[in-house]
C-alpha positions in Angstrom: 33.3 106.7 141.5 30.9 109.4 142.7 31.6 113.1 142.8 30.0 116.5 143.0 31.0 119.2 140.6 30.0 122.7 139.8 28.7 123.7 136.4 29.5 127.1 134.8 27.9 129.9 136.8 24.8 131.4 135.2 24.1 135.2 135.6 20.5 136.4 135.4 20.3 140.2 136.2 21.8 140.7 139.7 21.6 137.0 140.6 24.2 134.4 139.8 23.4 130.7 140.0 26.0 128.0 140.3 24.4 124.6 139.5 25.9 121.6 141.4 25.6 118.1 139.8 26.3 114.7 141.2 28.2 112.4 138.8 28.5 108.6 139.0 31.0 106.7 136.7 31.1 102.9 136.7 33.1 100.4 134.8 33.9 96.7 134.8 35.8 94.1 132.7 34.9 90.5 132.2 35.4 87.6 129.8 33.0 89.2 127.3 34.6 92.6 127.2 34.3 95.8 129.2 31.7 98.4 129.9 31.5 101.9 131.2 28.5 104.0 132.2 28.0 107.4 133.6 25.0 109.2 135.1 24.6 112.7 136.4 21.8 114.6 138.1 21.2 118.0 139.6 22.1 118.0 143.2 22.0 121.6 144.5 22.2 125.2 143.4 24.2 128.0 144.9 22.5 131.4 144.8 24.6 134.5 144.9 22.8 137.9 145.1 22.7 141.1 147.2 21.5 139.1 150.2 24.6 136.9 150.2 25.5 133.4 149.1 23.1 130.5 150.0 22.8 126.9 148.9 19.7 124.9 148.2 19.0 121.2 147.6 16.8 120.3 144.7 13.8 120.0 147.0 14.2 123.8 147.7 15.4 123.2 151.3 18.4 125.4 152.3 21.6 123.4 152.9 24.8 124.6 154.7 27.2 126.1 152.1 30.1 124.9 154.2 29.1 121.3 153.6 29.3 121.8 149.8 32.6 123.6 150.0 34.0 120.7 152.1 32.9 118.2 149.5 34.0 120.4 146.6 37.1 122.5 147.4 37.0 124.2 144.0 33.6 125.7 144.8 35.3 128.1 147.2 37.5 129.3 144.4 34.5 129.7 142.0 32.6 131.7 144.6 35.7 133.9 145.3 35.9 134.8 141.6 32.2 135.8 141.6 32.7 138.2 144.5 35.9 139.7 143.1 35.5 143.2 141.8 
């Protein structure tokens, strides 16, 4: 199983960062038993500031925010909470 998930937003002055991580979980069973493994890595960061909301990949290239929201519907709710008064 592979999924993207948002980590708790981090506020630094007037800027809020929402880290996005990719998580892989694998498991299997056999005659000798079973195993499970998990791996996660930074995938993107959403930047919220006075200029607006933008998303960046880990190579610093800007990526469409809509793509992340499509993959992670809960990201839209997180961003809505950040912009609420």
